[in-house]
C-alpha positions in Angstrom: 25.8 64.8 -0.7 29.5 65.5 -0.3 29.7 62.9 2.5 28.2 60.3 0.1 30.6 61.3 -2.6 33.5 61.1 -0.2 32.5 57.5 0.8 32.1 56.5 -2.8 35.6 57.8 -3.6 37.0 56.1 -0.5 35.5 52.8 -1.5 36.8 53.1 -5.0 40.3 54.0 -3.8 40.4 51.1 -1.4 39.1 48.7 -4.0 41.8 49.8 -6.4 44.5 49.6 -3.7 43.5 46.1 -2.8 42.7 44.5 -6.1 45.2 46.3 -8.4 48.2 44.2 -7.4 46.2 41.0 -7.7 45.0 42.0 -11.2 48.6 42.9 -12.2 49.9 39.6 -11.0 47.2 37.6 -12.8 47.8 39.6 -16.0 51.5 38.7 -15.8 50.8 35.0 -15.1 48.2 34.6 -17.7 50.2 36.3 -20.5 50.5 34.4 -23.7 54.2 33.6 -23.2 53.4 31.7 -20.0 50.4 29.9 -21.5 52.3 26.8 -22.7 53.5 26.1 -19.2 50.0 26.5 -17.7 48.5 24.3 -20.5 51.2 21.7 -19.9 50.5 21.6 -16.2 46.8 21.4 -16.9 47.3 18.4 -19.3 49.5 16.7 -16.7 46.8 17.1 -14.1 44.1 16.0 -16.5 45.8 12.8 -17.6 47.4 12.0 -14.2 47.3 8.5 -12.8 44.6 9.3 -10.3 41.2 8.3 -11.5 38.2 10.4 -10.4 35.8 7.4 -10.6 37.9 5.4 -8.1 36.3 5.4 -4.7 
């Protein structure tokens, strides 16, 4: 039982250690003050000269 608990805690620690910096970075990038820049880039990409229907 303690071995199982040890592995669960180990997996939780490693998951936090790996994904916490990624989550922190995404939280910073997607903050509301950077949203206009992201929206502007999205609109430029959406209305760019490339046409999806061109083959």
